[in-house]
Structures are given as C-alpha cells and as structure tokens.
MIVO-811192 format. One record per residue: residue number from 1; y, z, x of N, C-alpha, C in turn. Coordinates in Angstrom, 2 decimals. Layout:
[rec NUM [Y Z X] [Y Z X] [Y Z X]]
...
***
This chain:
[rec 1 [91.59 111.15 96.80] [92.88 111.71 96.50] [92.93 113.16 97.00]]
[rec 2 [94.08 113.57 97.49] [94.26 114.98 97.86] [94.74 115.78 96.66]]
[rec 3 [95.79 115.26 95.99] [96.31 115.91 94.80] [95.67 115.27 93.58]]
[rec 4 [95.05 116.10 92.74] [94.29 115.58 91.60] [95.14 115.46 90.33]]
[rec 5 [95.99 116.43 90.06] [96.78 116.39 88.84] [97.93 117.38 88.90]]
[rec 6 [98.86 117.21 87.98] [99.93 118.19 87.77] [99.99 118.47 86.28]]
[rec 7 [100.08 119.74 85.92] [100.12 120.14 84.51] [101.44 120.85 84.22]]
[rec 8 [101.97 120.60 83.03] [103.24 121.19 82.61] [102.99 122.40 81.72]]
[rec 9 [103.65 123.50 82.02] [103.56 124.69 81.19] [104.87 124.86 80.44]]
[rec 10 [105.07 123.99 79.46] [106.35 123.95 78.74] [106.60 125.23 77.95]]
[rec 11 [105.53 125.94 77.58] [105.71 127.17 76.81] [106.38 128.26 77.64]]
[rec 12 [106.43 128.07 78.95] [107.03 129.07 79.84] [108.42 128.66 80.34]]
[rec 13 [108.92 127.52 79.87] [110.24 127.08 80.32] [111.29 128.14 79.96]]
[rec 14 [112.23 128.41 80.86] [113.24 129.44 80.61] [114.32 129.02 79.63]]
[rec 15 [114.47 127.73 79.36] [115.47 127.22 78.44] [115.06 125.85 77.94]]
[rec 16 [115.61 125.42 76.82] [115.40 124.07 76.32] [116.72 123.30 76.26]]
[rec 17 [117.79 123.95 76.70] [119.12 123.39 76.53] [119.71 122.81 77.80]]
[rec 18 [119.18 123.19 78.96] [119.79 122.82 80.23] [118.80 122.00 81.06]]
[rec 19 [119.33 120.97 81.72] [118.52 120.08 82.57] [117.87 120.88 83.69]]
[rec 20 [116.64 120.59 84.06] [115.76 119.52 83.57] [114.92 119.89 82.35]]
[rec 21 [115.01 121.16 81.92] [114.17 121.62 80.81] [114.62 121.05 79.48]]
[rec 22 [115.78 120.41 79.46] [116.26 119.78 78.23] [115.66 118.40 78.01]]
[rec 23 [114.96 117.85 79.01] [114.36 116.53 78.87] [113.11 116.61 77.98]]
[rec 24 [113.10 115.90 76.86] [111.92 115.94 75.97] [110.63 115.53 76.65]]
[rec 25 [110.72 114.62 77.64] [109.50 114.11 78.28] [108.73 115.21 78.99]]
[rec 26 [109.43 116.26 79.47] [108.75 117.37 80.14] [108.15 118.35 79.14]]
[rec 27 [108.50 118.22 77.88] [107.89 119.03 76.83] [106.70 118.31 76.20]]
[rec 28 [106.80 116.99 76.10] [105.76 116.22 75.41] [104.61 115.80 76.32]]
[rec 29 [104.86 115.78 77.64] [103.80 115.41 78.59] [103.03 116.66 78.98]]
[rec 30 [101.73 116.63 78.82] [100.91 117.79 79.16] [100.46 117.77 80.61]]
[rec 31 [100.10 116.58 81.12] [99.62 116.49 82.49] [99.72 115.05 82.99]]
[rec 32 [99.66 114.90 84.29] [99.62 113.59 84.94] [98.47 113.62 85.94]]
[rec 33 [97.57 112.65 85.86] [96.45 112.56 86.78] [96.77 111.60 87.92]]
[rec 34 [96.31 111.95 89.11] [96.50 111.10 90.27] [95.13 110.60 90.72]]
[rec 35 [94.82 109.35 90.36] [93.51 108.79 90.64] [93.59 107.54 91.51]]
[rec 36 [94.72 107.34 92.19] [94.90 106.21 93.09] [95.61 106.69 94.35]]
[rec 37 [95.41 106.03 95.48] [96.06 106.48 96.72] [97.58 106.37 96.68]]
[rec 38 [98.10 105.50 95.80] [99.54 105.36 95.63] [99.87 105.51 94.15]]
[rec 39 [100.77 106.42 93.83] [101.25 106.60 92.45] [102.73 106.29 92.43]]
[rec 40 [103.14 105.44 91.50] [104.54 105.03 91.41] [105.14 105.49 90.09]]
[rec 41 [106.26 106.21 90.18] [107.02 106.62 89.01] [108.12 105.60 88.79]]
[rec 42 [108.21 105.05 87.58] [109.21 104.04 87.29] [109.91 104.39 85.98]]
[rec 43 [111.19 104.09 85.90] [111.95 104.38 84.70] [113.44 104.35 84.98]]
[rec 44 [114.23 104.42 83.94] [115.67 104.38 84.09] [116.19 105.64 84.77]]
[rec 45 [117.43 105.57 85.25] [118.07 106.74 85.83] [118.18 107.85 84.76]]
[rec 46 [117.95 109.08 85.20] [118.09 110.20 84.29] [116.86 110.52 83.47]]
[rec 47 [115.77 109.82 83.72] [114.55 110.07 82.94] [113.68 111.18 83.53]]
[rec 48 [114.02 111.65 84.73] [113.30 112.78 85.31] [112.37 112.47 86.45]]
[rec 49 [112.35 111.23 86.91] [111.41 110.82 87.98] [111.63 111.64 89.26]]
[rec 50 [112.86 111.62 89.75] [113.16 112.30 91.01] [113.04 113.81 90.87]]
[rec 51 [113.44 114.32 89.72] [113.35 115.76 89.48] [111.90 116.22 89.52]]
[rec 52 [111.01 115.47 88.88] [109.59 115.83 88.91] [109.03 115.67 90.31]]
[rec 53 [109.45 114.63 91.02] [108.95 114.41 92.37] [109.27 115.62 93.26]]
[rec 54 [110.50 116.11 93.18] [110.88 117.28 93.96] [110.10 118.50 93.53]]
[rec 55 [109.90 118.66 92.23] [109.15 119.81 91.72] [107.71 119.80 92.23]]
[rec 56 [107.09 118.62 92.25] [105.72 118.50 92.77] [105.68 118.88 94.25]]
[rec 57 [106.65 118.39 95.01] [106.70 118.70 96.44] [106.78 120.22 96.65]]
[rec 58 [107.67 120.87 95.94] [107.84 122.32 96.10] [106.59 123.07 95.64]]
[rec 59 [105.97 122.60 94.55] [104.74 123.23 94.06] [103.60 123.07 95.06]]
[rec 60 [103.66 122.01 95.86] [102.64 121.77 96.89] [102.95 122.50 98.19]]
[rec 61 [104.05 123.24 98.21] [104.42 123.97 99.42] [105.05 123.10 100.49]]
[rec 62 [105.60 121.95 100.08] [106.22 121.02 101.04] [107.70 121.33 101.17]]
[rec 63 [108.16 121.46 102.39] [109.57 121.76 102.63] [110.42 120.52 102.38]]
[rec 64 [111.54 120.72 101.71] [112.49 119.63 101.49] [113.74 119.91 102.33]]
[rec 65 [114.01 119.02 103.26] [115.20 119.17 104.09] [116.44 119.09 103.22]]
[rec 66 [117.33 120.01 103.43] [118.57 120.04 102.65] [119.77 119.86 103.55]]
[rec 67 [120.69 118.98 103.15] [121.95 118.89 103.85] [122.85 120.00 103.33]]
[rec 68 [123.96 120.22 104.03] [124.86 121.30 103.66] [125.41 121.07 102.26]]
[rec 69 [125.26 122.05 101.40] [125.73 121.93 100.03] [127.25 122.02 99.96]]
[rec 70 [127.83 121.18 99.14] [129.26 121.24 98.91] [129.55 122.08 97.67]]
[rec 71 [130.76 122.59 97.63] [131.16 123.38 96.46] [131.23 122.47 95.24]]
[rec 72 [130.78 123.00 94.10] [130.81 122.25 92.86] [131.49 123.08 91.78]]
[rec 73 [132.18 122.41 90.87] [132.87 123.16 89.82] [131.92 123.89 88.89]]
[rec 74 [130.71 123.35 88.72] [129.72 123.99 87.87] [128.37 123.99 88.58]]
[rec 75 [127.66 125.06 88.45] [126.34 125.17 89.09] [125.27 125.30 88.01]]
[rec 76 [124.21 124.51 88.15] [123.09 124.57 87.23] [122.01 125.45 87.86]]
[rec 77 [121.81 126.64 87.34] [120.82 127.56 87.95] [119.38 127.13 87.74]]
[rec 78 [119.16 126.11 86.90] [117.80 125.68 86.58] [117.38 124.39 87.27]]
[rec 79 [118.30 123.76 88.03] [118.03 122.41 88.51] [116.83 122.30 89.45]]
[rec 80 [116.48 123.39 90.14] [115.33 123.35 91.04] [114.22 124.31 90.61]]
[rec 81 [114.18 124.61 89.30] [113.22 125.59 88.81] [111.98 125.00 88.15]]
[rec 82 [111.94 123.67 87.98] [110.79 123.05 87.32] [109.49 123.33 88.08]]
[rec 83 [109.57 123.43 89.39] [108.37 123.66 90.21] [107.64 124.95 89.84]]
[rec 84 [108.37 125.90 89.27] [107.77 127.19 88.90] [107.00 127.11 87.58]]
[rec 85 [107.13 125.98 86.89] [106.52 125.87 85.57] [105.57 124.67 85.47]]
[rec 86 [105.11 124.21 86.62] [104.05 123.20 86.67] [102.94 123.74 87.57]]
[rec 87 [101.74 123.23 87.36] [100.60 123.64 88.18] [99.98 122.41 88.82]]
[rec 88 [99.79 122.46 90.13] [99.17 121.33 90.83] [97.71 121.67 91.10]]
[rec 89 [96.85 120.66 90.96] [95.41 120.83 91.19] [94.99 119.93 92.34]]
[rec 90 [94.40 120.52 93.36] [93.95 119.76 94.52] [92.51 119.28 94.32]]
[rec 91 [92.18 118.16 94.93] [90.83 117.62 94.84] [89.85 118.52 95.57]]
[rec 92 [90.18 118.88 96.79] [89.36 119.80 97.58] [90.19 121.01 98.00]]
[rec 93 [90.99 120.81 99.01] [91.87 121.88 99.46] [93.25 121.30 99.77]]
[rec 94 [94.21 122.15 99.86] [95.59 121.74 100.10] [95.72 121.05 101.45]]
[rec 95 [96.54 120.01 101.50] [96.80 119.29 102.74] [98.31 119.32 103.01]]
[rec 96 [98.71 119.13 104.26] [100.14 119.09 104.56] [100.77 117.81 104.02]]
[rec 97 [102.08 117.75 104.03] [102.76 116.56 103.55] [104.24 116.62 103.82]]
[rec 98 [104.97 115.68 103.25] [106.42 115.65 103.44] [107.09 115.01 102.24]]
[rec 99 [108.38 115.30 102.10] [109.20 114.73 101.05] [110.29 113.90 101.69]]
[rec 100 [110.45 112.65 101.21] [111.49 111.77 101.74] [112.49 111.41 100.67]]
[rec 101 [113.75 111.50 101.04] [114.84 111.00 100.21] [115.89 110.44 101.15]]
[rec 102 [116.38 109.24 100.86] [117.33 108.61 101.78] [118.61 109.41 101.93]]
[rec 103 [118.98 110.16 100.89] [120.24 110.90 100.97] [120.16 112.09 101.93]]
[rec 104 [118.94 112.55 102.25] [118.82 113.64 103.21] [118.18 113.17 104.53]]
[rec 105 [117.82 111.87 104.60] [117.19 111.36 105.81] [118.12 111.45 107.01]]
[rec 106 [119.41 111.15 106.81] [120.37 111.18 107.92] [120.47 112.59 108.50]]
[rec 107 [120.41 113.58 107.61] [120.45 114.97 108.07] [119.25 115.26 108.97]]
[rec 108 [118.06 114.82 108.55] [116.86 115.03 109.36] [116.97 114.31 110.70]]
[rec 109 [117.48 113.06 110.68] [117.61 112.28 111.91] [118.53 112.99 112.91]]
[rec 110 [119.60 113.58 112.42] [120.52 114.31 113.29] [119.87 115.57 113.84]]
[rec 111 [119.09 116.26 113.01] [118.36 117.44 113.48] [117.35 117.06 114.56]]
[rec 112 [116.70 115.91 114.39] [115.73 115.45 115.38] [116.41 115.22 116.73]]
[rec 113 [117.63 114.70 116.73] [118.38 114.52 117.97] [118.62 115.86 118.66]]
[rec 114 [118.90 116.89 117.89] [119.12 118.22 118.47] [117.84 118.75 119.11]]
[rec 115 [116.72 118.53 118.44] [115.44 118.96 119.02] [115.14 118.17 120.29]]
[rec 116 [115.41 116.85 120.25] [115.11 115.99 121.39] [115.99 116.32 122.59]]
[rec 117 [117.16 116.89 122.36] [118.03 117.29 123.47] [117.36 118.38 124.29]]
[rec 118 [116.56 119.20 123.64] [115.82 120.26 124.34] [114.44 119.80 124.78]]
[rec 119 [113.86 118.87 124.02] [112.52 118.36 124.32] [112.46 116.89 123.92]]
[rec 120 [112.67 116.01 124.89] [112.72 114.57 124.61] [111.40 114.06 124.02]]
[rec 121 [110.32 114.78 124.24] [109.03 114.37 123.73] [108.95 114.37 122.22]]
[rec 122 [109.90 115.06 121.57] [109.92 115.08 120.11] [110.07 113.67 119.53]]
[rec 123 [110.75 112.81 120.27] [110.98 111.44 119.77] [109.71 110.60 119.76]]
[rec 124 [108.71 111.03 120.54] [107.46 110.27 120.60] [106.74 110.23 119.25]]
[rec 125 [107.04 111.21 118.39] [106.42 111.25 117.07] [107.07 110.26 116.10]]
[rec 126 [108.20 109.68 116.52] [108.95 108.79 115.62] [109.32 107.48 116.31]]
[rec 127 [108.37 106.95 117.07] [108.57 105.64 117.68] [109.19 105.65 119.05]]
[rec 128 [109.52 106.83 119.58] [110.04 106.93 120.95] [111.53 106.74 121.09]]
[rec 129 [112.25 106.46 119.99] [113.69 106.27 120.06] [114.39 107.14 119.03]]
[rec 130 [115.61 107.52 119.35] [116.40 108.29 118.40] [116.58 107.50 117.11]]
[rec 131 [116.39 108.15 116.00] [116.55 107.47 114.72] [118.01 107.13 114.44]]
[rec 132 [118.93 107.89 115.03] [120.34 107.64 114.77] [120.90 106.49 115.59]]
[rec 133 [120.16 106.01 116.59] [120.63 104.88 117.39] [120.17 103.54 116.83]]
[rec 134 [119.38 103.58 115.77] [118.90 102.37 115.12] [119.67 102.15 113.82]]
[rec 135 [119.60 100.94 113.29] [120.21 100.72 111.98] [119.47 101.58 110.97]]
[rec 136 [120.10 101.80 109.82] [119.48 102.68 108.83] [118.12 102.15 108.41]]
[rec 137 [118.02 100.85 108.17] [116.75 100.27 107.78] [115.70 100.38 108.87]]
[rec 138 [116.10 100.12 110.12] [115.18 100.20 111.24] [114.68 101.63 111.43]]
[rec 139 [115.62 102.60 111.32] [115.24 103.99 111.52] [114.27 104.46 110.43]]
[rec 140 [114.48 103.97 109.19] [113.56 104.33 108.11] [112.16 103.81 108.39]]
[rec 141 [112.06 102.56 108.80] [110.74 101.98 109.07] [110.07 102.66 110.26]]
[rec 142 [110.84 103.03 111.28] [110.29 103.77 112.42] [109.71 105.10 111.95]]
[rec 143 [110.46 105.75 111.08] [110.01 107.03 110.53] [108.74 106.85 109.72]]
[rec 144 [108.73 105.87 108.82] [107.58 105.64 107.96] [106.33 105.33 108.79]]
[rec 145 [106.45 104.40 109.75] [105.29 103.99 110.55] [104.70 105.16 111.33]]
[rec 146 [105.55 106.04 111.82] [105.07 107.16 112.63] [104.53 108.30 111.78]]
[rec 147 [105.28 108.65 110.76] [104.93 109.83 109.96] [103.66 109.64 109.16]]
[rec 148 [103.45 108.45 108.62] [102.36 108.27 107.67] [101.02 107.96 108.33]]
[rec 149 [100.96 108.08 109.65] [99.67 108.00 110.34] [98.89 109.31 110.21]]
[rec 150 [99.59 110.36 109.81] [98.98 111.69 109.74] [98.39 111.92 108.35]]
[rec 151 [97.21 112.51 108.29] [96.58 112.81 107.01] [97.47 113.73 106.20]]
[rec 152 [97.67 113.40 104.91] [98.48 114.27 104.08] [98.93 113.60 102.80]]
[rec 153 [99.82 114.29 102.09] [100.39 113.76 100.86] [101.88 113.56 101.08]]
[rec 154 [102.37 112.39 100.67] [103.75 112.02 100.96] [104.47 111.62 99.67]]
[rec 155 [105.60 112.28 99.46] [106.41 112.01 98.27] [107.71 111.35 98.70]]
[rec 156 [108.03 110.22 98.08] [109.20 109.44 98.47] [110.07 109.18 97.24]]
[rec 157 [111.35 109.49 97.38] [112.30 109.28 96.30] [113.14 108.05 96.62]]
[rec 158 [112.88 106.96 95.92] [113.59 105.69 96.06] [113.73 105.27 97.53]]
[rec 159 [112.62 105.07 98.22] [112.67 104.71 99.65] [113.28 103.34 99.89]]
[rec 160 [113.41 102.51 98.83] [113.98 101.17 99.01] [115.47 101.18 99.30]]
[rec 161 [116.13 102.33 99.10] [117.56 102.42 99.37] [117.83 102.09 100.84]]
[rec 162 [118.73 101.17 101.07] [119.11 100.71 102.42] [118.07 99.84 103.09]]
[rec 163 [117.00 99.48 102.37] [116.01 98.56 102.93] [116.23 97.17 102.36]]
[rec 164 [116.27 96.18 103.22] [116.36 94.80 102.78] [115.06 94.41 102.09]]
[rec 165 [115.04 93.33 101.32] [113.78 92.89 100.71] [112.67 92.69 101.75]]
[rec 166 [113.03 92.18 102.92] [112.02 91.99 103.98] [111.46 93.33 104.42]]
[rec 167 [112.34 94.33 104.59] [111.88 95.66 104.99] [111.07 96.32 103.89]]
[rec 168 [111.42 96.06 102.64] [110.62 96.58 101.54] [109.22 96.00 101.56]]
[rec 169 [109.11 94.72 101.91] [107.78 94.11 102.05] [107.00 94.76 103.18]]
[rec 170 [107.70 95.13 104.26] [107.03 95.82 105.36] [106.55 97.19 104.93]]
[rec 171 [107.36 97.89 104.14] [106.95 99.19 103.62] [105.77 99.03 102.67]]
[rec 172 [105.81 98.01 101.82] [104.70 97.73 100.91] [103.42 97.50 101.70]]
[rec 173 [103.50 96.71 102.76] [102.33 96.45 103.60] [101.81 97.73 104.23]]
[rec 174 [102.74 98.59 104.68] [102.34 99.86 105.28] [101.65 100.75 104.26]]
[rec 175 [102.19 100.82 103.05] [101.58 101.64 102.00] [100.16 101.17 101.70]]
[rec 176 [99.97 99.86 101.62] [98.65 99.32 101.31] [97.68 99.54 102.46]]
[rec 177 [98.19 99.46 103.69] [97.34 99.71 104.85] [96.90 101.17 104.88]]
[rec 178 [97.86 102.10 104.66] [97.53 103.52 104.67] [96.58 103.87 103.51]]
[rec 179 [96.77 103.20 102.37] [95.89 103.43 101.22] [94.46 103.02 101.55]]
[rec 180 [94.30 101.90 102.25] [92.96 101.42 102.61] [92.28 102.37 103.60]]
[rec 181 [93.08 102.98 104.47] [92.52 103.91 105.45] [92.00 105.18 104.78]]
[rec 182 [92.62 105.55 103.66] [92.09 106.64 102.85] [92.49 108.04 103.23]]
[rec 183 [93.35 108.22 104.22] [93.70 109.59 104.62] [95.05 110.04 104.07]]
[rec 184 [95.84 109.13 103.52] [97.16 109.48 103.02] [97.27 109.16 101.53]]
[rec 185 [97.98 110.02 100.81] [98.25 109.81 99.39] [99.76 109.78 99.20]]
[rec 186 [100.24 108.82 98.40] [101.67 108.65 98.19] [102.02 108.79 96.72]]
[rec 187 [103.11 109.50 96.46] [103.71 109.55 95.12] [105.16 109.14 95.30]]
[rec 188 [105.56 108.07 94.62] [106.85 107.44 94.90] [107.62 107.18 93.61]]
[rec 189 [108.88 107.58 93.59] [109.79 107.19 92.51] [110.59 105.99 93.00]]
[rec 190 [110.57 104.91 92.24] [111.20 103.68 92.74] [111.72 102.80 91.63]]
[rec 191 [112.73 101.98 91.99] [113.22 100.92 91.12] [112.87 99.55 91.69]]
[rec 192 [112.20 99.53 92.83] [111.95 98.28 93.55] [110.80 97.48 92.94]]
[rec 193 [111.05 96.26 92.46] [109.95 95.44 91.95] [108.97 95.04 93.05]]
[rec 194 [109.42 95.10 94.30] [108.53 94.79 95.42] [107.53 95.92 95.61]]
[rec 195 [108.00 97.17 95.67] [107.09 98.30 95.84] [106.20 98.49 94.62]]
[rec 196 [106.73 98.17 93.45] [105.94 98.31 92.22] [104.74 97.36 92.20]]
[rec 197 [104.77 96.35 93.06] [103.68 95.38 93.11] [102.49 95.86 93.96]]
[rec 198 [102.56 97.08 94.46] [101.47 97.60 95.31] [100.13 97.52 94.58]]
[rec 199 [99.19 96.83 95.18] [97.91 96.56 94.49] [97.03 97.80 94.36]]
[rec 200 [97.25 98.81 95.22] [96.43 100.03 95.15] [97.08 101.12 94.31]]
[rec 201 [98.15 100.79 93.59] [98.95 101.83 92.93] [98.61 102.01 91.47]]
[rec 202 [98.80 103.23 91.01] [98.82 103.57 89.59] [100.28 103.76 89.21]]
[rec 203 [100.73 103.06 88.16] [102.12 103.12 87.73] [102.25 104.02 86.51]]
[rec 204 [103.27 104.88 86.54] [103.59 105.72 85.40] [105.03 105.48 84.98]]
[rec 205 [105.21 105.19 83.70] [106.55 104.94 83.15] [107.12 106.21 82.55]]
[rec 206 [108.42 106.44 82.81] [109.14 107.59 82.27] [110.07 107.17 81.13]]
[rec 207 [109.92 105.94 80.65] [110.84 105.41 79.66] [110.43 105.68 78.21]]
[rec 208 [109.30 106.33 78.00] [108.84 106.60 76.65] [108.97 108.06 76.27]]
[rec 209 [108.27 108.45 75.22] [108.30 109.84 74.76] [107.54 110.76 75.72]]
[rec 210 [106.51 110.21 76.36] [105.74 110.95 77.36] [105.58 110.07 78.59]]
[rec 211 [105.16 110.67 79.69] [104.85 109.88 80.89] [103.57 109.11 80.60]]
[rec 212 [103.65 107.78 80.68] [102.53 106.94 80.30] [102.15 105.98 81.43]]
[rec 213 [100.83 105.78 81.61] [100.37 104.77 82.56] [100.80 103.39 82.07]]
[rec 214 [101.19 102.53 82.99] [101.65 101.20 82.63] [101.17 100.22 83.69]]
[rec 215 [101.48 98.95 83.49] [101.13 97.91 84.46] [102.41 97.31 85.03]]
[rec 216 [102.25 96.60 86.11] [103.40 95.98 86.77] [104.16 95.07 85.81]]
[rec 217 [103.44 94.23 85.10] [104.07 93.25 84.21] [104.71 93.89 82.99]]
[rec 218 [104.30 95.10 82.65] [104.85 95.79 81.49] [106.14 96.55 81.79]]
[rec 219 [106.47 96.73 83.06] [107.66 97.49 83.40] [108.92 96.70 83.07]]
[rec 220 [109.96 97.41 82.66] [111.24 96.75 82.38] [111.81 96.13 83.66]]
[rec 221 [111.51 96.74 84.81] [112.01 96.22 86.08] [111.46 94.81 86.33]]
[rec 222 [110.15 94.64 86.14] [109.55 93.33 86.34] [110.12 92.32 85.36]]
[rec 223 [110.20 92.70 84.09] [110.67 91.77 83.07] [112.12 91.34 83.32]]
[rec 224 [112.95 92.30 83.69] [114.36 91.99 83.91] [114.55 91.06 85.11]]
[rec 225 [113.88 91.38 86.21] [113.99 90.52 87.40] [113.44 89.13 87.12]]
[rec 226 [112.33 89.06 86.41] [111.71 87.78 86.08] [112.66 86.94 85.23]]
[rec 227 [113.24 87.55 84.21] [114.17 86.83 83.34] [115.40 86.38 84.11]]
[rec 228 [115.88 87.24 84.99] [117.07 86.89 85.77] [116.80 85.71 86.69]]
[rec 229 [115.67 85.75 87.40] [115.37 84.68 88.34] [115.08 83.36 87.63]]
[rec 230 [114.54 83.44 86.44] [114.21 82.21 85.71] [115.42 81.61 85.00]]
[rec 231 [116.38 82.46 84.65] [117.56 81.95 83.92] [118.79 82.76 84.30]]
[rec 232 [119.13 82.72 85.56] [120.22 83.56 86.04] [121.56 83.21 85.40]]
[rec 233 [121.73 81.94 84.98] [123.00 81.55 84.37] [123.26 82.29 83.07]]
[rec 234 [122.18 82.73 82.42] [122.34 83.50 81.18] [122.82 84.92 81.43]]
[rec 235 [122.67 85.38 82.67] [123.06 86.74 83.02] [124.43 86.79 83.68]]
[rec 236 [124.86 85.67 84.24] [126.10 85.63 85.02] [127.14 84.82 84.27]]
[rec 237 [128.26 85.43 84.01] [129.36 84.73 83.37] [130.38 84.37 84.45]]
[rec 238 [130.50 83.09 84.71] [131.40 82.64 85.77] [132.80 82.43 85.18]]
[rec 239 [133.76 83.11 85.76] [135.14 82.97 85.29] [135.76 81.72 85.94]]
[rec 240 [136.27 80.84 85.11] [136.87 79.62 85.61] [138.39 79.77 85.66]]
***
C-alpha cells in the first residue's frame, strides 16, 4: 500500500453546524486504515463518502480538476475544508496520483483536446484518440486503461456513472489486474454492486455511526439487488 491511513482531528473542526463538519460520522470515526490495494467506500447518498474522498485527495497533494463554477444563491465556506483537518500517513513515501469524478471528466477531456492541438503526442497517454470523439463509456475506459498503468494512488468518485454493466465488469477486471501488479492503490466511492465484488478490496460502510469495515454480502446494495432480482414482482407495481 502507498497510503497507510487517514486520521480525523475532530477537535480542530472549525464548526459542528455546517456540512461536512456537521456529519456525526466524521466526529465519531478516529481513523481509517488502508490495508488492501483497493478500498471501496459504500453507503447512502449524503453519508460523506465523496466528501471524504476529495479531502483525502487534497491532503495527498493531488490536484482535482475543476469545471467553471456557476453562481449559487448560497455559498458554503466549509465544503472543501475537511482536508485541513485530517492527516494522511504514507507507508514509505508520498507517490503521485489522480482524482476521478465523472462530473469533471468531460472538462478534462476538453482540456486534453486543447493540449493535443499544440502537441498531438499528448493523446498517446490516453489510447491515441481524443476522448471527446468516443462515447462517454468508451472514453472513460480508454482513460482508465492508460492512466492506471502508472505507479500511484488513484481516487475515484462513483466511476460506474455512464458505464454499462459490461463496462463496469471491464473496470472491475482492470482494478483486479492492477491490484495484482502491486504498483497502484485505489480508493473508490461507489454504489455499483459489480465494483463492490472486487476480490482484492476492503469495503468500508458509511451507513453506521462510524466508518466500519464490512463485507460484500453485508452491504445494503448487495441485499437490495439480490432481493430485487429474486422477487422483482414484489418491487414493481404494474398499473393495469
């Protein structure tokens, strides 16, 4: 592992009333250990998975590509401040890495086209073709296959977005292959029961009072999908 752990310094939080510092889970969890090549964060929306993922990336010195911000009626001055109140511990020394989120991937793909206009060789790092000329799913897989060959730590926020089940299986295979090679470490927030099945992964649930290690079969995602597939008529009310 490159990243060994993250510790929360809740006593230094600037507020307890405003998100993300208002989430009890960030007060009750003292630390999270990373002892597997793939770590998966799972839980309902709003439990803090993506917020913590971004905070870890920033604490690791990883740049997060930002699209142009739109005006908002209210601004939360604390929304990106969690990174200042956690401590990351490296196994040996810091390694490079990247942060992926589908909502900012298009912005990166467009920036890559601008770089390639001046230096077409830039595309060679991402499969040799412009990411914007491929379907969204194809461009994501091209990016994943190229980027994750490099030694480092990679944080992904719901990478299953816009990926078909078949493409999710391809990503799962890639994650397991990279894990076996031993040079890349992944921390992923996901709702995908396919990605959650990664055999080399440690799963952490955000659905309790603290961040807790869990198993694939114990996740609500697995249980819900299993129940649905076994008795879908109980979930679907057909209007006659």
